[in-house]
C-alpha positions as CSV (number, residue, x, y, z in Angstrom):
1,M,162.0,-27.8,-68.8
2,R,163.5,-29.2,-72.1
3,L,167.1,-28.9,-73.0
4,Y,166.8,-29.9,-76.7
5,L,164.7,-29.1,-79.7
6,Y,163.7,-31.6,-82.3
7,R,162.7,-31.0,-86.0
8,Q,159.0,-30.7,-85.1
9,D,159.8,-28.1,-82.4
10,I,161.8,-26.0,-84.9
11,Q,158.9,-26.3,-87.4
12,D,156.4,-25.1,-84.7
13,L,158.6,-22.3,-83.5
14,N,159.5,-20.9,-86.9
15,Q,156.4,-22.0,-88.7
16,V,158.3,-23.6,-91.5
17,S,158.3,-26.8,-93.5
18,E,160.1,-30.0,-92.5
19,K,162.9,-29.3,-95.0
20,E,163.4,-25.7,-93.8
21,A,163.4,-26.9,-90.2
22,L,166.2,-29.3,-91.0
23,N,168.1,-26.6,-92.8
24,I,167.8,-24.4,-89.7
25,M,169.1,-27.2,-87.6
26,R,172.0,-27.7,-89.9
27,D,172.8,-23.9,-89.9
28,I,172.8,-23.9,-86.1
29,R,175.1,-26.9,-85.9
30,E,177.5,-25.3,-88.4
31,E,177.5,-22.0,-86.6
32,Y,178.4,-23.5,-83.3
33,K,180.4,-26.5,-84.6
34,L,178.0,-29.0,-83.0
35,A,177.9,-32.7,-83.6
36,K,175.3,-33.9,-86.1
37,K,172.4,-35.3,-84.0
38,R,168.6,-35.4,-84.3
39,Y,168.3,-32.3,-82.1
40,V,169.8,-29.0,-81.2
41,S,170.1,-27.5,-77.7
42,V,167.7,-24.8,-76.6
43,Y,170.7,-22.7,-75.7
44,A,172.1,-22.9,-79.3
45,Y,168.7,-22.1,-80.8
46,C,168.3,-19.1,-78.5
47,K,171.7,-17.8,-79.2
48,F,171.3,-18.3,-83.0
49,F,167.9,-16.5,-83.1
50,M,168.7,-14.0,-80.3
51,V,165.6,-15.0,-78.2
52,T,165.3,-16.0,-74.6
53,R,164.6,-19.5,-73.3
54,E,161.4,-18.2,-71.8
55,E,160.2,-17.1,-75.2
56,V,160.9,-20.5,-76.6
57,Y,159.3,-22.4,-73.8
58,D,156.2,-20.1,-73.9
59,A,155.8,-20.6,-77.7
60,L,156.2,-24.4,-77.3
61,Q,153.7,-24.5,-74.5
62,L,151.2,-22.4,-76.5
63,K,151.5,-24.8,-79.4
64,K,151.0,-27.8,-77.1
65,T,147.9,-26.4,-75.5
66,G,146.4,-25.4,-78.8
């Protein structure tokens, strides 16, 4: 079980470009006053988009398996 999402994960989850994924990550960091890093937590992502961890993990697993 992953604790963090990277840019590529955000791109896959939201089906957006690299630039838009980085903007989403910036927005999440600003919303929750997080340090600027290469990733955001799954918790922050779920809270921001009002989705469950299971939905995130399922979507990432689906993407991984093709």
